[in-house]
N, C-alpha and C positions, 0 to 999 in steps of 0.2 A: 119513519116508514120501515127502517131496518128491523126495529124491535117487533113491529107487527108481523113482518114476514117470518122472523125467527119464531115468534109465538105460534103462528099458524103451522109451521113445519113441525115444531115440537109437539103440538097438540095432535097432529095427524100421526106422528111417530108413536105417540103414547097409546093411540087407539088401534093402530094397524101394525101388527108385528112384522108382516111382510115388508111394508113400507120402511119400517125402522131398520130392518136388516139391509135392505137395498141402500138406504141413506148412509149407513155405516160403511158399506162396501164400496159404493160409487157415489160419494156426495156431490161431486160436480155435475155428473150426468143427471142425478135426481133433482138437484136444485134447478138446473136448466129446464128440465121437464115441468117442474112445478111453476116456475116463473114465466115459462114460455119465452125465455130469453137465452141467447148465447152468451156464455161467459168467456172472456178472452183467455187464450192459452196461457198468457203470462200471469193469470190470477189463480192461485191455489185455493181449494176449498177443503177444509178439514172438519170432520164431525167426530167428537169424542163423547164417550158415554161415561158419566160419573158412576162410581160405585160407593158403597157405604164408607170406604176408607179413603176416598179421594175427593178433593174439592178443587175445582179449577177456577182461576181468575185469568181472564184474557185482557192483556194490555194492548193498547194501540201500538202500531209500528212506531219506532223511534227514528226520527229523521235528523241527520246531522246538519245543522245550519251552515256548516262550513262547505258543504258540497254544493255543486251547481244545480242539483236536482230541485225543481220547483213543480208544485202541483198546478194543474190547470184549474180554471173555475169549475169545470165539470167534475174533475177529481175531488175538489174541495166539497162540492155539493154532495157527491156520492158518499164520502167518508163522514160527512156531518149529518147524514140522515136525510138529506134533501133530495135524493134521487127519486124520481117519479117512476115507479114500476108499472103504472097504469097507462103506459104509452100506447099510441096507435100501433097496430100490427103491420101496417103496410106503408110504403113510401107515399102512396097516393093520399093517405090520411095525414101524413106528416111530411110536407114538401121540404122541410129543412133537413131531413135525414131521419132514419129510423133508430139510430143507436142512442140518441138522447143523452149522450155524454157518458163518461166512465167506461166506455168500451163495450157495454152490454148491447147486444143486437137482438131485436125481437125475432122469434122464430115464426115463420109464416108457412104453415103446413096446410 
């Protein structure tokens, strides 16, 4: 699911220069708007633009197994691509709660 979302955002940025500029300047705000989901304050969102002389490789976060930090099942689903971004938008549609795990909360405007 993450790859699909990234691809949609990239495609939109390639077609719409204004969107591309906004995405580079305010990535978290733009991503929240596009996903119609609140992103937790603790999660940083960065967008970088490659040029002809730069090639980026993004590595996943390294977690020290000696620490007491453990991921919840919802965290594991989110980082493994199992997060469902097509969640209901209101609590009445999802009685178990709207955030669906991973801290993302649907925006209901």
